[in-house]
mmJSON file of the N, C-alpha and C atoms, coordinates in Angstrom:
{"data_MODEL":{"atom_site":{
"group_PDB":["ATOM","ATOM","ATOM","ATOM","ATOM","ATOM","ATOM","ATOM","ATOM","ATOM","ATOM","ATOM","ATOM","ATOM","ATOM","ATOM","ATOM","ATOM","ATOM","ATOM","ATOM","ATOM","ATOM","ATOM","ATOM","ATOM","ATOM","ATOM","ATOM","ATOM","ATOM","ATOM","ATOM","ATOM","ATOM","ATOM","ATOM","ATOM","ATOM","ATOM","ATOM","ATOM","ATOM","ATOM","ATOM","ATOM","ATOM","ATOM","ATOM","ATOM","ATOM","ATOM","ATOM","ATOM","ATOM","ATOM","ATOM","ATOM","ATOM","ATOM","ATOM","ATOM","ATOM","ATOM","ATOM","ATOM","ATOM","ATOM","ATOM","ATOM","ATOM","ATOM","ATOM","ATOM","ATOM","ATOM","ATOM","ATOM","ATOM","ATOM","ATOM","ATOM","ATOM","ATOM","ATOM","ATOM","ATOM","ATOM","ATOM","ATOM","ATOM","ATOM","ATOM","ATOM","ATOM","ATOM","ATOM","ATOM","ATOM","ATOM","ATOM","ATOM","ATOM","ATOM","ATOM","ATOM","ATOM","ATOM","ATOM","ATOM","ATOM","ATOM","ATOM","ATOM","ATOM","ATOM","ATOM","ATOM","ATOM","ATOM","ATOM","ATOM","ATOM","ATOM","ATOM","ATOM","ATOM","ATOM","ATOM","ATOM","ATOM","ATOM","ATOM","ATOM","ATOM","ATOM","ATOM","ATOM","ATOM","ATOM","ATOM","ATOM","ATOM","ATOM","ATOM","ATOM","ATOM","ATOM","ATOM","ATOM","ATOM","ATOM","ATOM","ATOM","ATOM","ATOM","ATOM","ATOM","ATOM","ATOM","ATOM","ATOM","ATOM","ATOM","ATOM","ATOM","ATOM","ATOM","ATOM","ATOM","ATOM","ATOM","ATOM","ATOM","ATOM","ATOM","ATOM","ATOM","ATOM","ATOM","ATOM","ATOM","ATOM","ATOM","ATOM","ATOM","ATOM","ATOM","ATOM","ATOM","ATOM","ATOM","ATOM","ATOM","ATOM","ATOM","ATOM","ATOM","ATOM","ATOM","ATOM","ATOM","ATOM","ATOM"],
"id":[1,2,3,4,5,6,7,8,9,10,11,12,13,14,15,16,17,18,19,20,21,22,23,24,25,26,27,28,29,30,31,32,33,34,35,36,37,38,39,40,41,42,43,44,45,46,47,48,49,50,51,52,53,54,55,56,57,58,59,60,61,62,63,64,65,66,67,68,69,70,71,72,73,74,75,76,77,78,79,80,81,82,83,84,85,86,87,88,89,90,91,92,93,94,95,96,97,98,99,100,101,102,103,104,105,106,107,108,109,110,111,112,113,114,115,116,117,118,119,120,121,122,123,124,125,126,127,128,129,130,131,132,133,134,135,136,137,138,139,140,141,142,143,144,145,146,147,148,149,150,151,152,153,154,155,156,157,158,159,160,161,162,163,164,165,166,167,168,169,170,171,172,173,174,175,176,177,178,179,180,181,182,183,184,185,186,187,188,189,190,191,192,193,194,195,196,197,198,199,200,201,202,203,204],
"type_symbol":["N","C","C","N","C","C","N","C","C","N","C","C","N","C","C","N","C","C","N","C","C","N","C","C","N","C","C","N","C","C","N","C","C","N","C","C","N","C","C","N","C","C","N","C","C","N","C","C","N","C","C","N","C","C","N","C","C","N","C","C","N","C","C","N","C","C","N","C","C","N","C","C","N","C","C","N","C","C","N","C","C","N","C","C","N","C","C","N","C","C","N","C","C","N","C","C","N","C","C","N","C","C","N","C","C","N","C","C","N","C","C","N","C","C","N","C","C","N","C","C","N","C","C","N","C","C","N","C","C","N","C","C","N","C","C","N","C","C","N","C","C","N","C","C","N","C","C","N","C","C","N","C","C","N","C","C","N","C","C","N","C","C","N","C","C","N","C","C","N","C","C","N","C","C","N","C","C","N","C","C","N","C","C","N","C","C","N","C","C","N","C","C","N","C","C","N","C","C","N","C","C","N","C","C"],
"label_atom_id":["N","CA","C","N","CA","C","N","CA","C","N","CA","C","N","CA","C","N","CA","C","N","CA","C","N","CA","C","N","CA","C","N","CA","C","N","CA","C","N","CA","C","N","CA","C","N","CA","C","N","CA","C","N","CA","C","N","CA","C","N","CA","C","N","CA","C","N","CA","C","N","CA","C","N","CA","C","N","CA","C","N","CA","C","N","CA","C","N","CA","C","N","CA","C","N","CA","C","N","CA","C","N","CA","C","N","CA","C","N","CA","C","N","CA","C","N","CA","C","N","CA","C","N","CA","C","N","CA","C","N","CA","C","N","CA","C","N","CA","C","N","CA","C","N","CA","C","N","CA","C","N","CA","C","N","CA","C","N","CA","C","N","CA","C","N","CA","C","N","CA","C","N","CA","C","N","CA","C","N","CA","C","N","CA","C","N","CA","C","N","CA","C","N","CA","C","N","CA","C","N","CA","C","N","CA","C","N","CA","C","N","CA","C","N","CA","C","N","CA","C","N","CA","C","N","CA","C","N","CA","C","N","CA","C","N","CA","C"],
"label_alt_id":[null,null,null,null,null,null,null,null,null,null,null,null,null,null,null,null,null,null,null,null,null,null,null,null,null,null,null,null,null,null,null,null,null,null,null,null,null,null,null,null,null,null,null,null,null,null,null,null,null,null,null,null,null,null,null,null,null,null,null,null,null,null,null,null,null,null,null,null,null,null,null,null,null,null,null,null,null,null,null,null,null,null,null,null,null,null,null,null,null,null,null,null,null,null,null,null,null,null,null,null,null,null,null,null,null,null,null,null,null,null,null,null,null,null,null,null,null,null,null,null,null,null,null,null,null,null,null,null,null,null,null,null,null,null,null,null,null,null,null,null,null,null,null,null,null,null,null,null,null,null,null,null,null,null,null,null,null,null,null,null,null,null,null,null,null,null,null,null,null,null,null,null,null,null,null,null,null,null,null,null,null,null,null,null,null,null,null,null,null,null,null,null,null,null,null,null,null,null,null,null,null,null,null,null],
"label_comp_id":["MET","MET","MET","GLY","GLY","GLY","LYS","LYS","LYS","GLU","GLU","GLU","LYS","LYS","LYS","LEU","LEU","LEU","ILE","ILE","ILE","LYS","LYS","LYS","LYS","LYS","LYS","GLY","GLY","GLY","ASP","ASP","ASP","ILE","ILE","ILE","VAL","VAL","VAL","THR","THR","THR","LEU","LEU","LEU","LYS","LYS","LYS","SER","SER","SER","GLY","GLY","GLY","GLY","GLY","GLY","PRO","PRO","PRO","LYS","LYS","LYS","MET","MET","MET","THR","THR","THR","VAL","VAL","VAL","GLN","GLN","GLN","GLY","GLY","GLY","VAL","VAL","VAL","GLY","GLY","GLY","ASP","ASP","ASP","THR","THR","THR","LYS","LYS","LYS","PRO","PRO","PRO","GLY","GLY","GLY","PRO","PRO","PRO","MET","MET","MET","ASN","ASN","ASN","THR","THR","THR","ILE","ILE","ILE","ARG","ARG","ARG","TRP","TRP","TRP","VAL","VAL","VAL","ARG","ARG","ARG","CYS","CYS","CYS","ILE","ILE","ILE","TRP","TRP","TRP","PHE","PHE","PHE","ASN","ASN","ASN","ASN","ASN","ASN","ASN","ASN","ASN","LEU","LEU","LEU","VAL","VAL","VAL","ASN","ASN","ASN","GLU","GLU","GLU","TYR","TYR","TYR","ASN","ASN","ASN","PHE","PHE","PHE","ASP","ASP","ASP","GLU","GLU","GLU","ALA","ALA","ALA","VAL","VAL","VAL","LEU","LEU","LEU","LYS","LYS","LYS","ILE","ILE","ILE","VAL","VAL","VAL","GLY","GLY","GLY","GLY","GLY","GLY","ASP","ASP","ASP","LYS","LYS","LYS"],
"label_asym_id":["A","A","A","A","A","A","A","A","A","A","A","A","A","A","A","A","A","A","A","A","A","A","A","A","A","A","A","A","A","A","A","A","A","A","A","A","A","A","A","A","A","A","A","A","A","A","A","A","A","A","A","A","A","A","A","A","A","A","A","A","A","A","A","A","A","A","A","A","A","A","A","A","A","A","A","A","A","A","A","A","A","A","A","A","A","A","A","A","A","A","A","A","A","A","A","A","A","A","A","A","A","A","A","A","A","A","A","A","A","A","A","A","A","A","A","A","A","A","A","A","A","A","A","A","A","A","A","A","A","A","A","A","A","A","A","A","A","A","A","A","A","A","A","A","A","A","A","A","A","A","A","A","A","A","A","A","A","A","A","A","A","A","A","A","A","A","A","A","A","A","A","A","A","A","A","A","A","A","A","A","A","A","A","A","A","A","A","A","A","A","A","A","A","A","A","A","A","A","A","A","A","A","A","A"],
"label_entity_id":["1","1","1","1","1","1","1","1","1","1","1","1","1","1","1","1","1","1","1","1","1","1","1","1","1","1","1","1","1","1","1","1","1","1","1","1","1","1","1","1","1","1","1","1","1","1","1","1","1","1","1","1","1","1","1","1","1","1","1","1","1","1","1","1","1","1","1","1","1","1","1","1","1","1","1","1","1","1","1","1","1","1","1","1","1","1","1","1","1","1","1","1","1","1","1","1","1","1","1","1","1","1","1","1","1","1","1","1","1","1","1","1","1","1","1","1","1","1","1","1","1","1","1","1","1","1","1","1","1","1","1","1","1","1","1","1","1","1","1","1","1","1","1","1","1","1","1","1","1","1","1","1","1","1","1","1","1","1","1","1","1","1","1","1","1","1","1","1","1","1","1","1","1","1","1","1","1","1","1","1","1","1","1","1","1","1","1","1","1","1","1","1","1","1","1","1","1","1","1","1","1","1","1","1"],
"label_seq_id":[1,1,1,2,2,2,3,3,3,4,4,4,5,5,5,6,6,6,7,7,7,8,8,8,9,9,9,10,10,10,11,11,11,12,12,12,13,13,13,14,14,14,15,15,15,16,16,16,17,17,17,18,18,18,19,19,19,20,20,20,21,21,21,22,22,22,23,23,23,24,24,24,25,25,25,26,26,26,27,27,27,28,28,28,29,29,29,30,30,30,31,31,31,32,32,32,33,33,33,34,34,34,35,35,35,36,36,36,37,37,37,38,38,38,39,39,39,40,40,40,41,41,41,42,42,42,43,43,43,44,44,44,45,45,45,46,46,46,47,47,47,48,48,48,49,49,49,50,50,50,51,51,51,52,52,52,53,53,53,54,54,54,55,55,55,56,56,56,57,57,57,58,58,58,59,59,59,60,60,60,61,61,61,62,62,62,63,63,63,64,64,64,65,65,65,66,66,66,67,67,67,68,68,68],
"pdbx_PDB_ins_code":[null,null,null,null,null,null,null,null,null,null,null,null,null,null,null,null,null,null,null,null,null,null,null,null,null,null,null,null,null,null,null,null,null,null,null,null,null,null,null,null,null,null,null,null,null,null,null,null,null,null,null,null,null,null,null,null,null,null,null,null,null,null,null,null,null,null,null,null,null,null,null,null,null,null,null,null,null,null,null,null,null,null,null,null,null,null,null,null,null,null,null,null,null,null,null,null,null,null,null,null,null,null,null,null,null,null,null,null,null,null,null,null,null,null,null,null,null,null,null,null,null,null,null,null,null,null,null,null,null,null,null,null,null,null,null,null,null,null,null,null,null,null,null,null,null,null,null,null,null,null,null,null,null,null,null,null,null,null,null,null,null,null,null,null,null,null,null,null,null,null,null,null,null,null,null,null,null,null,null,null,null,null,null,null,null,null,null,null,null,null,null,null,null,null,null,null,null,null,null,null,null,null,null,null],
"Cartn_x":[0.84,0.0,0.886,0.637,1.449,1.044,1.93,1.629,0.649,-0.335,-1.281,-0.671,-1.029,-0.552,-1.171,-0.365,-0.89,-1.781,-2.883,-3.816,-3.217,-3.366,-2.824,-3.855,-3.619,-4.503,-4.731,-6.01,-6.356,-6.769,-6.489,-6.901,-8.42,-8.931,-10.346,-10.465,-11.323,-11.468,-12.942,-13.166,-14.5,-14.345,-15.422,-15.38,-15.186,-14.453,-14.247,-15.571,-16.567,-17.885,-18.801,-18.311,-19.096,-19.459,-20.182,-20.592,-20.098,-20.301,-19.935,-18.424,-17.991,-16.594,-16.412,-15.279,-14.988,-13.59,-13.379,-12.072,-11.399,-10.128,-9.367,-8.954,-9.381,-9.067,-7.807,-7.515,-6.328,-6.145,-4.937,-4.601,-3.84,-4.083,-3.377,-3.283,-2.622,-2.439,-3.087,-3.636,-4.202,-3.654,-3.34,-2.862,-3.893,-4.821,-5.854,-5.371,-4.265,-3.748,-2.234,-1.604,-0.138,0.575,-0.068,0.596,0.011,-1.125,-1.814,-1.72,-1.474,-1.567,-2.515,-3.534,-4.509,-4.312,-4.223,-4.208,-5.649,-6.036,-7.381,-7.303,-8.392,-8.467,-9.72,-9.537,-10.662,-11.169,-12.432,-13.015,-14.177,-14.346,-15.503,-16.18,-17.514,-18.285,-19.625,-20.28,-21.592,-22.695,-23.801,-25.01,-26.187,-26.844,-27.956,-27.541,-26.412,-25.866,-25.436,-25.361,-24.859,-23.486,-22.545,-21.206,-21.222,-20.693,-20.542,-19.06,-18.688,-17.298,-17.249,-16.202,-16.074,-14.634,-14.176,-12.869,-13.053,-12.406,-12.47,-11.129,-11.148,-9.938,-9.458,-8.179,-7.657,-7.938,-8.052,-8.252,-9.572,-10.55,-11.856,-11.995,-10.932,-10.994,-10.116,-10.494,-9.639,-9.592,-8.457,-8.277,-8.977,-9.711,-10.376,-9.839,-10.05,-9.6,-10.281,-9.519,-10.067,-9.997,-10.307,-10.275,-8.988,-7.838,-6.568,-5.991],
"Cartn_y":[-1.175,0.0,1.24,2.187,3.386,4.443,5.389,6.496,7.456,7.902,8.873,10.269,11.12,12.499,13.241,14.024,14.815,15.933,16.137,17.201,18.528,19.556,20.875,21.958,23.132,24.285,24.517,24.708,24.956,23.72,22.521,21.283,21.17,20.418,20.081,18.649,18.433,17.122,16.754,15.494,15.008,13.92,13.595,12.481,11.189,10.252,8.965,8.242,8.544,7.918,8.666,9.773,10.564,11.923,12.706,14.032,15.112,16.381,17.493,17.702,18.359,18.789,19.937,19.929,20.939,21.499,22.754,23.393,23.393,23.005,22.992,24.41,24.854,26.197,26.203,25.09,24.996,23.585,23.29,21.978,22.195,21.344,21.456,20.106,20.071,18.837,18.972,17.866,17.793,16.547,16.625,15.455,15.083,14.169,13.8,12.859,12.176,11.232,11.219,10.447,10.454,9.912,9.043,8.432,8.848,9.495,9.781,11.243,11.483,12.823,12.732,13.563,13.579,14.841,14.7,15.873,16.226,17.429,17.888,18.778,18.79,19.552,20.424,21.734,22.681,22.826,22.441,22.481,23.464,24.076,24.931,24.46,24.599,24.207,24.925,24.949,25.588,24.546,24.906,24.096,25.061,25.071,26.008,27.459,27.863,29.217,29.626,28.688,28.962,28.318,29.078,28.541,27.693,26.488,25.584,25.385,25.089,24.785,23.811,22.967,21.942,21.448,20.993,20.354,18.847,18.221,16.78,16.153,14.915,14.115,13.811,14.009,13.784,12.364,11.406,10.005,9.762,10.672,10.458,11.185,11.881,12.682,12.111,12.432,12.097,13.306,13.477,14.564,14.174,15.142,14.917,15.924,15.651,16.564,17.907,18.96,20.305,20.976,22.237,23.014,23.802,23.206,23.916,23.926],
"Cartn_z":[0.0,0.0,0.0,-0.915,-1.022,-0.024,0.156,1.065,0.404,1.183,0.673,0.789,-0.14,-0.134,1.051,1.749,2.865,2.337,3.017,2.661,3.092,2.222,2.551,2.25,2.781,2.589,1.095,0.722,-0.673,-1.45,-0.919,-1.604,-1.617,-2.594,-2.659,-2.149,-1.153,-0.528,-0.415,-0.105,0.224,1.275,1.952,2.892,2.121,2.675,2.016,1.795,2.624,2.495,1.534,0.953,0.01,0.581,-0.198,0.25,-0.688,-0.292,-1.17,-1.244,-2.323,-2.402,-1.424,-0.71,0.297,0.04,0.409,0.292,1.656,1.676,2.926,3.27,4.435,4.916,5.773,6.419,7.26,7.783,8.291,8.831,10.126,11.102,12.38,13.063,14.222,14.985,16.355,16.838,18.176,18.836,20.11,20.845,21.914,21.577,22.539,23.631,23.428,24.416,24.391,25.261,25.354,24.118,23.334,22.186,20.841,20.821,19.562,19.174,17.916,17.344,16.162,16.165,15.087,14.269,12.954,12.069,11.775,12.145,11.81,10.588,9.83,8.59,8.661,8.596,8.613,7.184,6.942,5.605,5.551,4.379,4.122,2.844,2.787,1.609,1.64,0.49,0.372,0.418,1.059,1.08,0.965,-0.201,-0.444,-0.2,-0.767,-0.679,0.724,1.657,3.0,3.15,3.726,3.952,5.218,5.115,6.256,6.502,7.736,8.06,9.218,9.202,10.229,10.254,11.424,11.566,11.468,10.475,10.282,10.629,11.099,11.239,9.819,9.533,8.189,7.681,8.587,8.2,7.477,7.623,6.996,5.663,5.217,3.996,2.89,1.633,0.496,-0.433,-1.096,-2.057,-3.348,-3.925,-5.201,-6.21,-7.486,-8.532,-8.413,-8.591,-8.535,-9.888,-9.936,-11.166,-11.276,-10.913,-10.94,-12.317],
"occupancy":[1.0,1.0,1.0,1.0,1.0,1.0,1.0,1.0,1.0,1.0,1.0,1.0,1.0,1.0,1.0,1.0,1.0,1.0,1.0,1.0,1.0,1.0,1.0,1.0,1.0,1.0,1.0,1.0,1.0,1.0,1.0,1.0,1.0,1.0,1.0,1.0,1.0,1.0,1.0,1.0,1.0,1.0,1.0,1.0,1.0,1.0,1.0,1.0,1.0,1.0,1.0,1.0,1.0,1.0,1.0,1.0,1.0,1.0,1.0,1.0,1.0,1.0,1.0,1.0,1.0,1.0,1.0,1.0,1.0,1.0,1.0,1.0,1.0,1.0,1.0,1.0,1.0,1.0,1.0,1.0,1.0,1.0,1.0,1.0,1.0,1.0,1.0,1.0,1.0,1.0,1.0,1.0,1.0,1.0,1.0,1.0,1.0,1.0,1.0,1.0,1.0,1.0,1.0,1.0,1.0,1.0,1.0,1.0,1.0,1.0,1.0,1.0,1.0,1.0,1.0,1.0,1.0,1.0,1.0,1.0,1.0,1.0,1.0,1.0,1.0,1.0,1.0,1.0,1.0,1.0,1.0,1.0,1.0,1.0,1.0,1.0,1.0,1.0,1.0,1.0,1.0,1.0,1.0,1.0,1.0,1.0,1.0,1.0,1.0,1.0,1.0,1.0,1.0,1.0,1.0,1.0,1.0,1.0,1.0,1.0,1.0,1.0,1.0,1.0,1.0,1.0,1.0,1.0,1.0,1.0,1.0,1.0,1.0,1.0,1.0,1.0,1.0,1.0,1.0,1.0,1.0,1.0,1.0,1.0,1.0,1.0,1.0,1.0,1.0,1.0,1.0,1.0,1.0,1.0,1.0,1.0,1.0,1.0,1.0,1.0,1.0,1.0,1.0,1.0],
"B_iso_or_equiv":[0.0,0.0,0.0,0.0,0.0,0.0,0.0,0.0,0.0,0.0,0.0,0.0,0.0,0.0,0.0,0.0,0.0,0.0,0.0,0.0,0.0,0.0,0.0,0.0,0.0,0.0,0.0,0.0,0.0,0.0,0.0,0.0,0.0,0.0,0.0,0.0,0.0,0.0,0.0,0.0,0.0,0.0,0.0,0.0,0.0,0.0,0.0,0.0,0.0,0.0,0.0,0.0,0.0,0.0,0.0,0.0,0.0,0.0,0.0,0.0,0.0,0.0,0.0,0.0,0.0,0.0,0.0,0.0,0.0,0.0,0.0,0.0,0.0,0.0,0.0,0.0,0.0,0.0,0.0,0.0,0.0,0.0,0.0,0.0,0.0,0.0,0.0,0.0,0.0,0.0,0.0,0.0,0.0,0.0,0.0,0.0,0.0,0.0,0.0,0.0,0.0,0.0,0.0,0.0,0.0,0.0,0.0,0.0,0.0,0.0,0.0,0.0,0.0,0.0,0.0,0.0,0.0,0.0,0.0,0.0,0.0,0.0,0.0,0.0,0.0,0.0,0.0,0.0,0.0,0.0,0.0,0.0,0.0,0.0,0.0,0.0,0.0,0.0,0.0,0.0,0.0,0.0,0.0,0.0,0.0,0.0,0.0,0.0,0.0,0.0,0.0,0.0,0.0,0.0,0.0,0.0,0.0,0.0,0.0,0.0,0.0,0.0,0.0,0.0,0.0,0.0,0.0,0.0,0.0,0.0,0.0,0.0,0.0,0.0,0.0,0.0,0.0,0.0,0.0,0.0,0.0,0.0,0.0,0.0,0.0,0.0,0.0,0.0,0.0,0.0,0.0,0.0,0.0,0.0,0.0,0.0,0.0,0.0,0.0,0.0,0.0,0.0,0.0,0.0],
"pdbx_formal_charge":[null,null,null,null,null,null,null,null,null,null,null,null,null,null,null,null,null,null,null,null,null,null,null,null,null,null,null,null,null,null,null,null,null,null,null,null,null,null,null,null,null,null,null,null,null,null,null,null,null,null,null,null,null,null,null,null,null,null,null,null,null,null,null,null,null,null,null,null,null,null,null,null,null,null,null,null,null,null,null,null,null,null,null,null,null,null,null,null,null,null,null,null,null,null,null,null,null,null,null,null,null,null,null,null,null,null,null,null,null,null,null,null,null,null,null,null,null,null,null,null,null,null,null,null,null,null,null,null,null,null,null,null,null,null,null,null,null,null,null,null,null,null,null,null,null,null,null,null,null,null,null,null,null,null,null,null,null,null,null,null,null,null,null,null,null,null,null,null,null,null,null,null,null,null,null,null,null,null,null,null,null,null,null,null,null,null,null,null,null,null,null,null,null,null,null,null,null,null,null,null,null,null,null,null],
"auth_seq_id":[1,1,1,2,2,2,3,3,3,4,4,4,5,5,5,6,6,6,7,7,7,8,8,8,9,9,9,10,10,10,11,11,11,12,12,12,13,13,13,14,14,14,15,15,15,16,16,16,17,17,17,18,18,18,19,19,19,20,20,20,21,21,21,22,22,22,23,23,23,24,24,24,25,25,25,26,26,26,27,27,27,28,28,28,29,29,29,30,30,30,31,31,31,32,32,32,33,33,33,34,34,34,35,35,35,36,36,36,37,37,37,38,38,38,39,39,39,40,40,40,41,41,41,42,42,42,43,43,43,44,44,44,45,45,45,46,46,46,47,47,47,48,48,48,49,49,49,50,50,50,51,51,51,52,52,52,53,53,53,54,54,54,55,55,55,56,56,56,57,57,57,58,58,58,59,59,59,60,60,60,61,61,61,62,62,62,63,63,63,64,64,64,65,65,65,66,66,66,67,67,67,68,68,68],
"auth_comp_id":["MET","MET","MET","GLY","GLY","GLY","LYS","LYS","LYS","GLU","GLU","GLU","LYS","LYS","LYS","LEU","LEU","LEU","ILE","ILE","ILE","LYS","LYS","LYS","LYS","LYS","LYS","GLY","GLY","GLY","ASP","ASP","ASP","ILE","ILE","ILE","VAL","VAL","VAL","THR","THR","THR","LEU","LEU","LEU","LYS","LYS","LYS","SER","SER","SER","GLY","GLY","GLY","GLY","GLY","GLY","PRO","PRO","PRO","LYS","LYS","LYS","MET","MET","MET","THR","THR","THR","VAL","VAL","VAL","GLN","GLN","GLN","GLY","GLY","GLY","VAL","VAL","VAL","GLY","GLY","GLY","ASP","ASP","ASP","THR","THR","THR","LYS","LYS","LYS","PRO","PRO","PRO","GLY","GLY","GLY","PRO","PRO","PRO","MET","MET","MET","ASN","ASN","ASN","THR","THR","THR","ILE","ILE","ILE","ARG","ARG","ARG","TRP","TRP","TRP","VAL","VAL","VAL","ARG","ARG","ARG","CYS","CYS","CYS","ILE","ILE","ILE","TRP","TRP","TRP","PHE","PHE","PHE","ASN","ASN","ASN","ASN","ASN","ASN","ASN","ASN","ASN","LEU","LEU","LEU","VAL","VAL","VAL","ASN","ASN","ASN","GLU","GLU","GLU","TYR","TYR","TYR","ASN","ASN","ASN","PHE","PHE","PHE","ASP","ASP","ASP","GLU","GLU","GLU","ALA","ALA","ALA","VAL","VAL","VAL","LEU","LEU","LEU","LYS","LYS","LYS","ILE","ILE","ILE","VAL","VAL","VAL","GLY","GLY","GLY","GLY","GLY","GLY","ASP","ASP","ASP","LYS","LYS","LYS"],
"auth_asym_id":["A","A","A","A","A","A","A","A","A","A","A","A","A","A","A","A","A","A","A","A","A","A","A","A","A","A","A","A","A","A","A","A","A","A","A","A","A","A","A","A","A","A","A","A","A","A","A","A","A","A","A","A","A","A","A","A","A","A","A","A","A","A","A","A","A","A","A","A","A","A","A","A","A","A","A","A","A","A","A","A","A","A","A","A","A","A","A","A","A","A","A","A","A","A","A","A","A","A","A","A","A","A","A","A","A","A","A","A","A","A","A","A","A","A","A","A","A","A","A","A","A","A","A","A","A","A","A","A","A","A","A","A","A","A","A","A","A","A","A","A","A","A","A","A","A","A","A","A","A","A","A","A","A","A","A","A","A","A","A","A","A","A","A","A","A","A","A","A","A","A","A","A","A","A","A","A","A","A","A","A","A","A","A","A","A","A","A","A","A","A","A","A","A","A","A","A","A","A","A","A","A","A","A","A"],
"auth_atom_id":["N","CA","C","N","CA","C","N","CA","C","N","CA","C","N","CA","C","N","CA","C","N","CA","C","N","CA","C","N","CA","C","N","CA","C","N","CA","C","N","CA","C","N","CA","C","N","CA","C","N","CA","C","N","CA","C","N","CA","C","N","CA","C","N","CA","C","N","CA","C","N","CA","C","N","CA","C","N","CA","C","N","CA","C","N","CA","C","N","CA","C","N","CA","C","N","CA","C","N","CA","C","N","CA","C","N","CA","C","N","CA","C","N","CA","C","N","CA","C","N","CA","C","N","CA","C","N","CA","C","N","CA","C","N","CA","C","N","CA","C","N","CA","C","N","CA","C","N","CA","C","N","CA","C","N","CA","C","N","CA","C","N","CA","C","N","CA","C","N","CA","C","N","CA","C","N","CA","C","N","CA","C","N","CA","C","N","CA","C","N","CA","C","N","CA","C","N","CA","C","N","CA","C","N","CA","C","N","CA","C","N","CA","C","N","CA","C","N","CA","C","N","CA","C","N","CA","C","N","CA","C","N","CA","C","N","CA","C"],
"pdbx_PDB_model_num":[1,1,1,1,1,1,1,1,1,1,1,1,1,1,1,1,1,1,1,1,1,1,1,1,1,1,1,1,1,1,1,1,1,1,1,1,1,1,1,1,1,1,1,1,1,1,1,1,1,1,1,1,1,1,1,1,1,1,1,1,1,1,1,1,1,1,1,1,1,1,1,1,1,1,1,1,1,1,1,1,1,1,1,1,1,1,1,1,1,1,1,1,1,1,1,1,1,1,1,1,1,1,1,1,1,1,1,1,1,1,1,1,1,1,1,1,1,1,1,1,1,1,1,1,1,1,1,1,1,1,1,1,1,1,1,1,1,1,1,1,1,1,1,1,1,1,1,1,1,1,1,1,1,1,1,1,1,1,1,1,1,1,1,1,1,1,1,1,1,1,1,1,1,1,1,1,1,1,1,1,1,1,1,1,1,1,1,1,1,1,1,1,1,1,1,1,1,1,1,1,1,1,1,1]
}}}
């Protein structure tokens, strides 16, 4: 199994289980326990002309093709 590309600010992502395309607004680290570090990804997306935003664990996201 190959290494997955790290998600970075400006990438277009979606949940691995499906859903809307989202833009990565930022990435950071959280240490919830003594041995674990979780990379969180701040995403923004539109739903009926309303901006939504949420912090996701990087493990649940995948990079999708964008309009670059």
